[in-house]
TIVO-2410 file (N, C-alpha, C; in nm, 3 decimals):
# residues 188
REC num residu      c1      c2      c3 atome chaine
REC   1      M   1.321   1.784   0.130     N      A
REC   1      M   1.234   1.671   0.068    CA      A
REC   1      M   1.238   1.524   0.104     C      A
REC   2      T   1.136   1.477   0.119     N      A
REC   2      T   1.092   1.296   0.135    CA      A
REC   2      T   1.065   1.234   0.061     C      A
REC   3      L   1.116   1.161   0.014     N      A
REC   3      L   1.095   1.082  -0.089    CA      A
REC   3      L   1.021   0.955   0.019     C      A
REC   4      L   0.917   0.882  -0.084     N      A
REC   4      L   0.897   0.804   0.009    CA      A
REC   4      L   0.825   0.640  -0.122     C      A
REC   5      A   0.852   0.541  -0.078     N      A
REC   5      A   0.836   0.468  -0.165    CA      A
REC   5      A   0.743   0.381  -0.079     C      A
REC   6      L   0.570   0.364  -0.124     N      A
REC   6      L   0.469   0.283  -0.090    CA      A
REC   6      L   0.473   0.130  -0.176     C      A
REC   7      V   0.506   0.014  -0.139     N      A
REC   7      V   0.501  -0.054  -0.157    CA      A
REC   7      V   0.392  -0.186  -0.124     C      A
REC   8      R   0.334  -0.225  -0.233     N      A
REC   8      R   0.173  -0.344  -0.182    CA      A
REC   8      R   0.255  -0.453  -0.122     C      A
REC   9      H   0.224  -0.505  -0.032     N      A
REC   9      H   0.244  -0.622   0.004    CA      A
REC   9      H   0.211  -0.707  -0.107     C      A
REC  10      G   0.300  -0.847  -0.106     N      A
REC  10      G   0.292  -0.952  -0.131    CA      A
REC  10      G   0.149  -1.044  -0.127     C      A
REC  11      E   0.142  -1.129  -0.234     N      A
REC  11      E   0.004  -1.206  -0.235    CA      A
REC  11      E   0.013  -1.301  -0.100     C      A
REC  12      T  -0.135  -1.304  -0.090     N      A
REC  12      T  -0.169  -1.381  -0.012    CA      A
REC  12      T  -0.239  -1.478  -0.107     C      A
REC  13      D  -0.306  -1.611   0.025     N      A
REC  13      D  -0.423  -1.690  -0.094    CA      A
REC  13      D  -0.510  -1.645  -0.122     C      A
REC  14      W  -0.562  -1.531  -0.019     N      A
REC  14      W  -0.704  -1.458  -0.050    CA      A
REC  14      W  -0.676  -1.361  -0.162     C      A
REC  15      N  -0.601  -1.335  -0.198     N      A
REC  15      N  -0.537  -1.239  -0.305    CA      A
REC  15      N  -0.613  -1.333  -0.483     C      A
REC  16      L  -0.515  -1.467  -0.389     N      A
REC  16      L  -0.458  -1.584  -0.520    CA      A
REC  16      L  -0.597  -1.614  -0.558     C      A
REC  17      H  -0.741  -1.617  -0.482     N      A
REC  17      H  -0.885  -1.678  -0.465    CA      A
REC  17      H  -0.965  -1.550  -0.501     C      A
REC  18      G  -0.885  -1.439  -0.553     N      A
REC  18      G  -1.018  -1.321  -0.562    CA      A
REC  18      G  -1.072  -1.296  -0.434     C      A
REC  19      R  -1.054  -1.363  -0.285     N      A
REC  19      R  -1.169  -1.268  -0.180    CA      A
REC  19      R  -1.084  -1.137  -0.101     C      A
REC  20      L  -1.182  -1.075  -0.120     N      A
REC  20      L  -1.142  -0.862  -0.053    CA      A
REC  20      L  -1.115  -0.934   0.097     C      A
REC  21      Q  -0.988  -0.875   0.202     N      A
REC  21      Q  -0.921  -0.923   0.251    CA      A
REC  21      Q  -0.926  -0.811   0.326     C      A
REC  22      G  -0.979  -0.676   0.293     N      A
REC  22      G  -0.975  -0.554   0.374    CA      A
REC  22      G  -0.875  -0.587   0.502     C      A
REC  23      S  -0.972  -0.501   0.610     N      A
REC  23      S  -0.869  -0.538   0.740    CA      A
REC  23      S  -0.828  -0.677   0.816     C      A
REC  24      S  -0.909  -0.806   0.755     N      A
REC  24      S  -0.885  -0.920   0.817    CA      A
REC  24      S  -0.727  -0.922   0.746     C      A
REC  25      D  -0.672  -0.989   0.866     N      A
REC  25      D  -0.552  -1.014   0.889    CA      A
REC  25      D  -0.476  -1.155   0.841     C      A
REC  26      I  -0.479  -1.150   0.705     N      A
REC  26      I  -0.424  -1.256   0.650    CA      A
REC  26      I  -0.257  -1.258   0.598     C      A
REC  27      P  -0.216  -1.396   0.597     N      A
REC  27      P  -0.088  -1.352   0.585    CA      A
REC  27      P  -0.005  -1.413   0.427     C      A
REC  28      L   0.075  -1.394   0.411     N      A
REC  28      L   0.156  -1.388   0.310    CA      A
REC  28      L   0.168  -1.534   0.279     C      A
REC  29      N   0.140  -1.573   0.113     N      A
REC  29      N   0.188  -1.741   0.079    CA      A
REC  29      N   0.348  -1.743   0.017     C      A
REC  30      S   0.350  -1.853  -0.037     N      A
REC  30      S   0.473  -1.831  -0.061    CA      A
REC  30      S   0.528  -1.764  -0.176     C      A
REC  31      T   0.412  -1.752  -0.302     N      A
REC  31      T   0.454  -1.648  -0.385    CA      A
REC  31      T   0.473  -1.522  -0.322     C      A
REC  32      G   0.382  -1.467  -0.199     N      A
REC  32      G   0.407  -1.328  -0.193    CA      A
REC  32      G   0.565  -1.282  -0.122     C      A
REC  33      R   0.595  -1.416  -0.063     N      A
REC  33      R   0.769  -1.399   0.021    CA      A
REC  33      R   0.841  -1.373  -0.147     C      A
REC  34      A   0.786  -1.397  -0.210     N      A
REC  34      A   0.940  -1.430  -0.342    CA      A
REC  34      A   0.890  -1.303  -0.411     C      A
REC  35      Q   0.770  -1.249  -0.366     N      A
REC  35      Q   0.736  -1.133  -0.469    CA      A
REC  35      Q   0.782  -1.047  -0.360     C      A
REC  36      A   0.747  -1.024  -0.269     N      A
REC  36      A   0.868  -0.911  -0.124    CA      A
REC  36      A   1.060  -0.931  -0.213     C      A
REC  37      R   1.092  -1.034  -0.231     N      A
REC  37      R   1.242  -1.035  -0.245    CA      A
REC  37      R   1.245  -0.967  -0.399     C      A
REC  38      E   1.174  -0.981  -0.502     N      A
REC  38      E   1.139  -0.913  -0.611    CA      A
REC  38      E   1.152  -0.778  -0.617     C      A
REC  39      A   1.077  -0.725  -0.479     N      A
REC  39      A   1.063  -0.582  -0.492    CA      A
REC  39      A   1.194  -0.538  -0.441     C      A
REC  40      V   1.300  -0.631  -0.411     N      A
REC  40      V   1.368  -0.549  -0.352    CA      A
REC  40      V   1.473  -0.466  -0.458     C      A
REC  41      Y   1.482  -0.529  -0.588     N      A
REC  41      Y   1.548  -0.510  -0.700    CA      A
REC  41      Y   1.501  -0.374  -0.772     C      A
REC  42      E   1.397  -0.318  -0.745     N      A
REC  42      E   1.326  -0.254  -0.756    CA      A
REC  42      E   1.400  -0.062  -0.653     C      A
REC  43      L   1.393  -0.174  -0.538     N      A
REC  43      L   1.426  -0.078  -0.461    CA      A
REC  43      L   1.609  -0.066  -0.406     C      A
REC  44      E   1.663  -0.132  -0.441     N      A
REC  44      E   1.803  -0.114  -0.420    CA      A
REC  44      E   1.896  -0.022  -0.449     C      A
REC  45      G   1.866   0.038  -0.547     N      A
REC  45      G   1.958   0.162  -0.622    CA      A
REC  45      G   1.958   0.249  -0.547     C      A
REC  46      H   1.876   0.296  -0.417     N      A
REC  46      H   1.844   0.370  -0.368    CA      A
REC  46      H   1.892   0.389  -0.169     C      A
REC  47      T   1.952   0.439  -0.098     N      A
REC  47      T   2.014   0.441   0.033    CA      A
REC  47      T   1.863   0.466   0.138     C      A
REC  48      W   1.793   0.399   0.198     N      A
REC  48      W   1.677   0.413   0.235    CA      A
REC  48      W   1.694   0.419   0.380     C      A
REC  49      D   1.650   0.574   0.435     N      A
REC  49      D   1.655   0.515   0.555    CA      A
REC  49      D   1.574   0.513   0.702     C      A
REC  50      L   1.425   0.501   0.616     N      A
REC  50      L   1.388   0.421   0.739    CA      A
REC  50      L   1.274   0.278   0.657     C      A
REC  51      L   1.172   0.162   0.721     N      A
REC  51      L   1.070   0.146   0.657    CA      A
REC  51      L   0.993   0.119   0.738     C      A
REC  52      V   0.883   0.157   0.720     N      A
REC  52      V   0.767   0.136   0.790    CA      A
REC  52      V   0.681   0.084   0.700     C      A
REC  53      S   0.538   0.027   0.810     N      A
REC  53      S   0.461  -0.056   0.721    CA      A
REC  53      S   0.255  -0.026   0.780     C      A
REC  54      S   0.223  -0.100   0.746     N      A
REC  54      S   0.067  -0.108   0.778    CA      A
REC  54      S   0.086  -0.210   0.907     C      A
REC  55      P   0.022  -0.223   1.043     N      A
REC  55      P   0.047  -0.331   1.077    CA      A
REC  55      P  -0.012  -0.466   1.065     C      A
REC  56      L  -0.129  -0.477   0.912     N      A
REC  56      L  -0.122  -0.606   0.892    CA      A
REC  56      L  -0.046  -0.711   0.862     C      A
REC  57      S  -0.043  -0.855   0.904     N      A
REC  57      S   0.110  -0.891   0.882    CA      A
REC  57      S   0.125  -0.914   0.755     C      A
REC  58      R   0.061  -0.955   0.693     N      A
REC  58      R   0.099  -0.957   0.517    CA      A
REC  58      R   0.176  -0.801   0.467     C      A
REC  59      A   0.194  -0.694   0.548     N      A
REC  59      A   0.228  -0.589   0.523    CA      A
REC  59      A   0.366  -0.594   0.593     C      A
REC  60      S   0.353  -0.584   0.721     N      A
REC  60      S   0.496  -0.620   0.790    CA      A
REC  60      S   0.568  -0.731   0.781     C      A
REC  61      E   0.506  -0.813   0.702     N      A
REC  61      E   0.603  -0.984   0.700    CA      A
REC  61      E   0.683  -0.921   0.536     C      A
REC  62      T   0.602  -0.823   0.451     N      A
REC  62      T   0.683  -0.825   0.392    CA      A
REC  62      T   0.767  -0.716   0.350     C      A
REC  63      A   0.734  -0.602   0.443     N      A
REC  63      A   0.875  -0.508   0.509    CA      A
REC  63      A   0.986  -0.582   0.572     C      A
REC  64      D   0.983  -0.645   0.623     N      A
REC  64      D   1.039  -0.752   0.683    CA      A
REC  64      D   1.166  -0.836   0.598     C      A
REC  65      I   1.071  -0.869   0.509     N      A
REC  65      I   1.143  -0.944   0.378    CA      A
REC  65      I   1.195  -0.887   0.313     C      A
REC  66      I   1.219  -0.752   0.278     N      A
REC  66      I   1.255  -0.627   0.188    CA      A
REC  66      I   1.369  -0.594   0.321     C      A
REC  67      G   1.316  -0.551   0.442     N      A
REC  67      G   1.458  -0.489   0.506    CA      A
REC  67      G   1.568  -0.549   0.505     C      A
REC  68      S   1.543  -0.747   0.507     N      A
REC  68      S   1.648  -0.789   0.508    CA      A
REC  68      S   1.744  -0.794   0.435     C      A
REC  69      H   1.707  -0.788   0.299     N      A
REC  69      H   1.762  -0.763   0.178    CA      A
REC  69      H   1.857  -0.630   0.176     C      A
REC  70      L   1.790  -0.500   0.222     N      A
REC  70      L   1.903  -0.395   0.210    CA      A
REC  70      L   1.930  -0.320   0.355     C      A
REC  71      G   1.901  -0.435   0.439     N      A
REC  71      G   1.982  -0.407   0.554    CA      A
REC  71      G   1.941  -0.325   0.638     C      A
REC  72      I   1.781  -0.307   0.672     N      A
REC  72      I   1.706  -0.186   0.738    CA      A
REC  72      I   1.648  -0.256   0.802     C      A
REC  73      E   1.564  -0.229   0.935     N      A
REC  73      E   1.477  -0.268   1.015    CA      A
REC  73      E   1.412  -0.207   0.981     C      A
REC  74      R   1.251  -0.279   0.984     N      A
REC  74      R   1.115  -0.168   1.030    CA      A
REC  74      R   1.125  -0.126   1.146     C      A
REC  75      S   1.100   0.001   1.167     N      A
REC  75      S   1.082   0.083   1.300    CA      A
REC  75      S   0.948   0.123   1.346     C      A
REC  76      A   0.857   0.120   1.238     N      A
REC  76      A   0.686   0.191   1.290    CA      A
REC  76      A   0.591   0.065   1.218     C      A
REC  77      T   0.507   0.103   1.253     N      A
REC  77      T   0.380   0.038   1.185    CA      A
REC  77      T   0.263   0.180   1.198     C      A
REC  78      Y   0.219   0.218   1.095     N      A
REC  78      Y   0.115   0.313   1.050    CA      A
REC  78      Y  -0.041   0.262   1.040     C      A
REC  79      P  -0.123   0.227   1.136     N      A
REC  79      P  -0.249   0.174   1.143    CA      A
REC  79      P  -0.294   0.251   1.045     C      A
REC  80      D  -0.292   0.389   1.029     N      A
REC  80      D  -0.396   0.474   0.869    CA      A
REC  80      D  -0.366   0.405   0.741     C      A
REC  81      L  -0.205   0.336   0.777     N      A
REC  81      L  -0.201   0.240   0.596    CA      A
REC  81      L  -0.226   0.120   0.626     C      A
REC  82      A  -0.322   0.036   0.713     N      A
REC  82      A  -0.419  -0.066   0.711    CA      A
REC  82      A  -0.528  -0.028   0.557     C      A
REC  83      E  -0.568  -0.145   0.477     N      A
REC  83      E  -0.607  -0.188   0.375    CA      A
REC  83      E  -0.768  -0.096   0.484     C      A
REC  84      R  -0.838  -0.085   0.341     N      A
REC  84      R  -1.001  -0.029   0.364    CA      A
REC  84      R  -1.061  -0.166   0.420     C      A
REC  85      H  -1.154  -0.141   0.494     N      A
REC  85      H  -1.246  -0.236   0.583    CA      A
REC  85      H  -1.362  -0.251   0.475     C      A
REC  86      F  -1.413  -0.403   0.432     N      A
REC  86      F  -1.489  -0.423   0.392    CA      A
REC  86      F  -1.659  -0.451   0.445     C      A
REC  87      G  -1.619  -0.459   0.565     N      A
REC  87      G  -1.701  -0.452   0.617    CA      A
REC  87      G  -1.769  -0.629   0.672     C      A
REC  88      E  -1.933  -0.641   0.616     N      A
REC  88      E  -1.913  -0.822   0.585    CA      A
REC  88      E  -1.913  -0.850   0.456     C      A
REC  89      A  -1.857  -0.800   0.402     N      A
REC  89      A  -1.810  -0.871   0.247    CA      A
REC  89      A  -1.645  -0.932   0.286     C      A
REC  90      E  -1.554  -0.936   0.399     N      A
REC  90      E  -1.421  -0.966   0.415    CA      A
REC  90      E  -1.438  -1.096   0.377     C      A
REC  91      G  -1.383  -1.162   0.340     N      A
REC  91      G  -1.358  -1.325   0.257    CA      A
REC  91      G  -1.411  -1.322   0.146     C      A
REC  92      F  -1.549  -1.278   0.121     N      A
REC  92      F  -1.610  -1.301  -0.016    CA      A
REC  92      F  -1.568  -1.280  -0.151     C      A
REC  93      T  -1.569  -1.361  -0.301     N      A
REC  93      T  -1.514  -1.318  -0.384    CA      A
REC  93      T  -1.578  -1.185  -0.433     C      A
REC  94      D  -1.495  -1.116  -0.497     N      A
REC  94      D  -1.609  -1.046  -0.574    CA      A
REC  94      D  -1.739  -1.073  -0.609     C      A
REC  95      Y  -1.745  -1.166  -0.671     N      A
REC  95      Y  -1.897  -1.233  -0.760    CA      A
REC  95      Y  -1.938  -1.231  -0.619     C      A
REC  96      D  -1.936  -1.318  -0.521     N      A
REC  96      D  -2.050  -1.359  -0.420    CA      A
REC  96      D  -2.083  -1.226  -0.348     C      A
REC  97      A  -1.981  -1.126  -0.379     N      A
REC  97      A  -2.037  -0.969  -0.268    CA      A
REC  97      A  -2.134  -0.917  -0.337     C      A
REC  98      Y  -2.107  -0.915  -0.462     N      A
REC  98      Y  -2.203  -0.836  -0.582    CA      A
REC  98      Y  -2.334  -0.935  -0.572     C      A
REC  99      S  -2.311  -1.036  -0.538     N      A
REC  99      S  -2.494  -1.121  -0.561    CA      A
REC  99      S  -2.568  -1.064  -0.430     C      A
REC 100      H  -2.444  -1.086  -0.322     N      A
REC 100      H  -2.566  -1.024  -0.142    CA      A
REC 100      H  -2.578  -0.883  -0.182     C      A
REC 101      W  -2.453  -0.789  -0.246     N      A
REC 101      W  -2.511  -0.672  -0.190    CA      A
REC 101      W  -2.491  -0.597  -0.321     C      A
REC 102      P  -2.592  -0.597  -0.417     N      A
REC 102      P  -2.524  -0.530  -0.594    CA      A
REC 102      P  -2.485  -0.403  -0.572     C      A
REC 103      D  -2.549  -0.334  -0.486     N      A
REC 103      D  -2.512  -0.157  -0.498    CA      A
REC 103      D  -2.364  -0.177  -0.491     C      A
REC 104      G  -2.260  -0.239  -0.403     N      A
REC 104      G  -2.170  -0.197  -0.338    CA      A
REC 104      G  -2.156  -0.189  -0.202     C      A
REC 105      L  -2.242  -0.167  -0.138     N      A
REC 105      L  -2.295  -0.105  -0.004    CA      A
REC 105      L  -2.303  -0.230   0.075     C      A
REC 106      Y  -2.177  -0.272   0.123     N      A
REC 106      Y  -2.153  -0.374   0.233    CA      A
REC 106      Y  -2.143  -0.353   0.369     C      A
REC 107      P  -2.242  -0.400   0.385     N      A
REC 107      P  -2.280  -0.332   0.580    CA      A
REC 107      P  -2.137  -0.325   0.624     C      A
REC 108      G  -2.132  -0.235   0.741     N      A
REC 108      G  -1.943  -0.226   0.801    CA      A
REC 108      G  -1.872  -0.163   0.717     C      A
REC 109      L  -1.891  -0.156   0.531     N      A
REC 109      L  -1.793  -0.094   0.440    CA      A
REC 109      L  -1.723   0.079   0.482     C      A
REC 110      E  -1.568   0.082   0.485     N      A
REC 110      E  -1.521   0.232   0.526    CA      A
REC 110      E  -1.613   0.274   0.389     C      A
REC 111      P  -1.622   0.429   0.420     N      A
REC 111      P  -1.625   0.495   0.310    CA      A
REC 111      P  -1.499   0.540   0.289     C      A
REC 112      R  -1.525   0.584   0.106     N      A
REC 112      R  -1.387   0.585   0.059    CA      A
REC 112      R  -1.333   0.695   0.092     C      A
REC 113      A  -1.448   0.795   0.159     N      A
REC 113      A  -1.361   0.924   0.150    CA      A
REC 113      A  -1.244   0.938   0.304     C      A
REC 114      T  -1.359   0.867   0.384     N      A
REC 114      T  -1.229   0.769   0.520    CA      A
REC 114      T  -1.101   0.746   0.492     C      A
REC 115      L  -1.118   0.611   0.388     N      A
REC 115      L  -0.968   0.584   0.343    CA      A
REC 115      L  -0.945   0.632   0.256     C      A
REC 116      I  -0.925   0.759   0.157     N      A
REC 116      I  -0.880   0.889   0.148    CA      A
REC 116      I  -0.803   0.956   0.227     C      A
REC 117      E  -0.865   1.024   0.330     N      A
REC 117      E  -0.888   1.110   0.408    CA      A
REC 117      E  -0.711   1.034   0.536     C      A
REC 118      R  -0.731   0.899   0.601     N      A
REC 118      R  -0.608   0.840   0.674    CA      A
REC 118      R  -0.546   0.801   0.592     C      A
REC 119      G  -0.571   0.782   0.476     N      A
REC 119      G  -0.401   0.775   0.343    CA      A
REC 119      G  -0.358   0.854   0.377     C      A
REC 120      V  -0.415   0.986   0.328     N      A
REC 120      V  -0.328   1.088   0.304    CA      A
REC 120      V  -0.211   1.180   0.456     C      A
REC 121      R  -0.327   1.103   0.558     N      A
REC 121      R  -0.294   1.178   0.700    CA      A
REC 121      R  -0.150   1.100   0.735     C      A
REC 122      A  -0.130   0.985   0.690     N      A
REC 122      A  -0.072   0.895   0.689    CA      A
REC 122      A   0.080   0.917   0.683     C      A
REC 123      V   0.062   0.929   0.489     N      A
REC 123      V   0.182   0.959   0.416    CA      A
REC 123      V   0.256   1.140   0.505     C      A
REC 124      D   0.104   1.226   0.527     N      A
REC 124      D   0.169   1.335   0.594    CA      A
REC 124      D   0.278   1.272   0.684     C      A
REC 125      E   0.225   1.244   0.805     N      A
REC 125      E   0.268   1.222   0.933    CA      A
REC 125      E   0.416   1.183   0.895     C      A
REC 126      I   0.440   1.082   0.768     N      A
REC 126      I   0.556   1.014   0.786    CA      A
REC 126      I   0.632   1.121   0.747     C      A
REC 127      A   0.604   1.230   0.606     N      A
REC 127      A   0.704   1.303   0.595    CA      A
REC 127      A   0.742   1.420   0.741     C      A
REC 128      E   0.656   1.464   0.759     N      A
REC 128      E   0.652   1.550   0.913    CA      A
REC 128      E   0.770   1.475   0.995     C      A
REC 129      T   0.729   1.372   1.031     N      A
REC 129      T   0.809   1.254   1.145    CA      A
REC 129      T   0.946   1.296   1.033     C      A
REC 130      Y   0.928   1.300   0.933     N      A
REC 130      Y   1.094   1.198   0.933    CA      A
REC 130      Y   1.119   1.305   0.765     C      A
REC 131      P   1.118   1.458   0.799     N      A
REC 131      P   1.153   1.566   0.703    CA      A
REC 131      P   1.289   1.496   0.622     C      A
REC 132      E   1.313   1.534   0.488     N      A
REC 132      E   1.462   1.510   0.443    CA      A
REC 132      E   1.530   1.332   0.449     C      A
REC 133      S   1.452   1.271   0.455     N      A
REC 133      S   1.415   1.139   0.407    CA      A
REC 133      S   1.403   1.043   0.329     C      A
REC 134      S   1.446   0.937   0.329     N      A
REC 134      S   1.388   0.783   0.206    CA      A
REC 134      S   1.309   0.743   0.281     C      A
REC 135      V   1.204   0.704   0.285     N      A
REC 135      V   1.126   0.593   0.373    CA      A
REC 135      V   1.045   0.502   0.247     C      A
REC 136      I   1.076   0.410   0.305     N      A
REC 136      I   0.992   0.272   0.204    CA      A
REC 136      I   0.860   0.234   0.335     C      A
REC 137      A   0.745   0.223   0.291     N      A
REC 137      A   0.639   0.190   0.362    CA      A
REC 137      A   0.562   0.100   0.279     C      A
REC 138      V   0.558  -0.029   0.325     N      A
REC 138      V   0.470  -0.150   0.302    CA      A
REC 138      V   0.311  -0.125   0.344     C      A
REC 139      A   0.232  -0.129   0.262     N      A
REC 139      A   0.077  -0.094   0.284    CA      A
REC 139      A  -0.022  -0.178   0.172     C      A
REC 140      H  -0.094  -0.132   0.150     N      A
REC 140      H  -0.222  -0.257   0.039    CA      A
REC 140      H  -0.278  -0.156  -0.092     C      A
REC 141      G  -0.271  -0.247  -0.162     N      A
REC 141      G  -0.350  -0.179  -0.305    CA      A
REC 141      G  -0.447  -0.086  -0.235     C      A
REC 142      G  -0.501  -0.109  -0.203     N      A
REC 142      G  -0.666  -0.003  -0.177    CA      A
REC 142      G  -0.608   0.138  -0.155     C      A
REC 143      I  -0.539   0.135  -0.007     N      A
REC 143      I  -0.481   0.221   0.107    CA      A
REC 143      I  -0.401   0.356  -0.029     C      A
REC 144      I  -0.325   0.276  -0.105     N      A
REC 144      I  -0.241   0.314  -0.203    CA      A
REC 144      I  -0.279   0.388  -0.309     C      A
REC 145      R  -0.380   0.318  -0.392     N      A
REC 145      R  -0.401   0.389  -0.495    CA      A
REC 145      R  -0.527   0.479  -0.442     C      A
REC 146      A  -0.549   0.514  -0.318     N      A
REC 146      A  -0.670   0.639  -0.233    CA      A
REC 146      A  -0.553   0.736  -0.246     C      A
REC 147      I  -0.431   0.711  -0.191     N      A
REC 147      I  -0.326   0.795  -0.187    CA      A
REC 147      I  -0.301   0.894  -0.301     C      A
REC 148      L  -0.238   0.795  -0.384     N      A
REC 148      L  -0.197   0.832  -0.533    CA      A
REC 148      L  -0.368   0.907  -0.623     C      A
REC 149      G  -0.432   0.828  -0.606     N      A
REC 149      G  -0.578   0.940  -0.671    CA      A
REC 149      G  -0.587   1.048  -0.613     C      A
REC 150      A  -0.569   1.040  -0.461     N      A
REC 150      A  -0.591   1.174  -0.422    CA      A
REC 150      A  -0.469   1.245  -0.445     C      A
REC 151      I  -0.382   1.246  -0.433     N      A
REC 151      I  -0.253   1.357  -0.503    CA      A
REC 151      I  -0.224   1.379  -0.623     C      A
REC 152      R  -0.279   1.333  -0.727     N      A
REC 152      R  -0.334   1.329  -0.863    CA      A
REC 152      R  -0.400   1.397  -0.889     C      A
REC 153      G  -0.512   1.392  -0.826     N      A
REC 153      G  -0.627   1.418  -0.854    CA      A
REC 153      G  -0.722   1.299  -0.990     C      A
REC 154      V  -0.672   1.254  -0.992     N      A
REC 154      V  -0.692   1.110  -1.111    CA      A
REC 154      V  -0.707   0.986  -1.049     C      A
REC 155      P  -0.791   0.864  -1.090     N      A
REC 155      P  -0.804   0.726  -1.037    CA      A
REC 155      P  -0.655   0.667  -1.101     C      A
REC 156      S  -0.595   0.614  -1.011     N      A
REC 156      S  -0.481   0.536  -1.020    CA      A
REC 156      S  -0.488   0.383  -1.098     C      A
REC 157      P  -0.462   0.306  -1.157     N      A
REC 157      P  -0.434   0.207  -1.212    CA      A
REC 157      P  -0.448   0.150  -1.051     C      A
REC 158      R  -0.465  -0.043  -1.100     N      A
REC 158      R  -0.441  -0.096  -1.019    CA      A
REC 158      R  -0.341  -0.122  -0.944     C      A
REC 159      I  -0.286  -0.124  -0.801     N      A
REC 159      I  -0.154  -0.191  -0.780    CA      A
REC 159      I  -0.116  -0.293  -0.778     C      A
REC 160      L  -0.007  -0.326  -0.795     N      A
REC 160      L   0.032  -0.511  -0.778    CA      A
REC 160      L   0.059  -0.517  -0.739     C      A
REC 161      N   0.054  -0.653  -0.656     N      A
REC 161      N   0.107  -0.712  -0.539    CA      A
REC 161      N   0.310  -0.702  -0.546     C      A
REC 162      A   0.369  -0.629  -0.457     N      A
REC 162      A   0.502  -0.601  -0.443    CA      A
REC 162      A   0.501  -0.484  -0.526     C      A
REC 163      G   0.414  -0.409  -0.585     N      A
REC 163      G   0.488  -0.351  -0.703    CA      A
REC 163      G   0.515  -0.222  -0.559     C      A
REC 164      V   0.594  -0.124  -0.626     N      A
REC 164      V   0.660  -0.025  -0.596    CA      A
REC 164      V   0.633   0.137  -0.697     C      A
REC 165      S   0.550   0.222  -0.583     N      A
REC 165      S   0.491   0.344  -0.631    CA      A
REC 165      S   0.561   0.451  -0.564     C      A
REC 166      T   0.647   0.540  -0.605     N      A
REC 166      T   0.713   0.664  -0.614    CA      A
REC 166      T   0.655   0.751  -0.558     C      A
REC 167      L   0.650   0.846  -0.457     N      A
REC 167      L   0.629   0.982  -0.479    CA      A
REC 167      L   0.741   1.107  -0.382     C      A
REC 168      V   0.808   1.247  -0.379     N      A
REC 168      V   0.825   1.306  -0.289    CA      A
REC 168      V   0.700   1.423  -0.246     C      A
REC 169      R   0.788   1.469  -0.126     N      A
REC 169      R   0.714   1.582  -0.099    CA      A
REC 169      R   0.847   1.668  -0.064     C      A
REC 170      D   0.766   1.829  -0.095     N      A
REC 170      D   0.857   1.908  -0.099    CA      A
REC 170      D   0.806   2.038  -0.042     C      A
REC 171      E   0.859   2.148  -0.108     N      A
REC 171      E   0.767   2.258   0.016    CA      A
REC 171      E   0.635   2.299  -0.064     C      A
REC 172      T   0.569   2.221  -0.191     N      A
REC 172      T   0.472   2.252  -0.283    CA      A
REC 172      T   0.389   2.159  -0.259     C      A
REC 173      G   0.431   2.061  -0.194     N      A
REC 173      G   0.332   1.952  -0.111    CA      A
REC 173      G   0.412   1.812  -0.197     C      A
REC 174      W   0.290   1.681  -0.243     N      A
REC 174      W   0.312   1.582  -0.333    CA      A
REC 174      W   0.347   1.640  -0.436     C      A
REC 175      T   0.418   1.505  -0.494     N      A
REC 175      T   0.423   1.492  -0.675    CA      A
REC 175      T   0.450   1.296  -0.650     C      A
REC 176      V   0.365   1.289  -0.721     N      A
REC 176      V   0.388   1.090  -0.789    CA      A
REC 176      V   0.472   1.146  -0.878     C      A
REC 177      R   0.571   1.028  -0.847     N      A
REC 177      R   0.711   1.011  -0.971    CA      A
REC 177      R   0.654   0.869  -1.061     C      A
REC 178      T   0.642   0.720  -0.949     N      A
REC 178      T   0.639   0.604  -1.045    CA      A
REC 178      T   0.483   0.552  -0.990     C      A
REC 179      I   0.409   0.522  -1.076     N      A
REC 179      I   0.328   0.334  -1.002    CA      A
REC 179      I   0.360   0.288  -1.064     C      A
REC 180      N   0.351   0.124  -1.011     N      A
REC 180      N   0.431  -0.006  -1.037    CA      A
REC 180      N   0.507   0.026  -1.102     C      A
REC 181      G   0.625   0.126  -1.072     N      A
REC 181      G   0.758   0.110  -1.128    CA      A
REC 181      G   0.751   0.175  -1.256     C      A
REC 182      I   0.622   0.229  -1.324     N      A
REC 182      I   0.622   0.287  -1.448    CA      A
REC 182      I   0.586   0.453  -1.422     C      A
REC 183      P   0.670   0.497  -1.483     N      A
REC 183      P   0.654   0.685  -1.502    CA      A
REC 183      P   0.520   0.773  -1.454     C      A
REC 184      A   0.452   0.803  -1.351     N      A
REC 184      A   0.304   0.811  -1.345    CA      A
REC 184      A   0.276   0.912  -1.447     C      A
REC 185      R   0.329   0.987  -1.507     N      A
REC 185      R   0.286   1.095  -1.630    CA      A
REC 185      R   0.239   0.991  -1.745     C      A
REC 186      R   0.283   0.868  -1.752     N      A
REC 186      R   0.190   0.740  -1.846    CA      A
REC 186      R   0.075   0.708  -1.822     C      A
REC 187      Y   0.050   0.747  -1.702     N      A
REC 187      Y  -0.115   0.759  -1.689    CA      A
REC 187      Y  -0.169   0.866  -1.705     C      A
REC 188      H  -0.321   0.879  -1.767     N      A
REC 188      H  -0.398   0.963  -1.719    CA      A
REC 188      H  -0.483   0.989  -1.616     C      A
***
């Protein structure tokens, strides 16, 4: 069995101001660094074998903060764990993006199906590369939500900054245990 903790990165200034970040490489702010330290409380009751992340700095820095408290180093980055690319809408607030593209079809927007496909591919690759391991993977709200939704077959709630969601993979496939630290069965 592989245990995977998907952790969303801590807050950035663009999160704070409601801007679409997507694949833009926006760093953590001081609140985000504190949130990363707080995520440790949810993770520290377990022994973790590996720590990996998205290549974007807000995720890799969150991972490094978590790792420094848990005594493990980040060993890999997975490009497939990067956030959804929002094309020309990156940097816009939701309101501004809506005023330019009310249909939500931003020029250059990564299709949702592609996001889901690469997210599931990433967690499958982690489980196949590190079978029988406990892995922390720090990523982004949109990709985590896509992964959880694909596994559960129903939409998942918003993923909180530094929220920890856990899933396991055994011979029957993936099962989501928690979302934002709350048992998944509570979400319908």
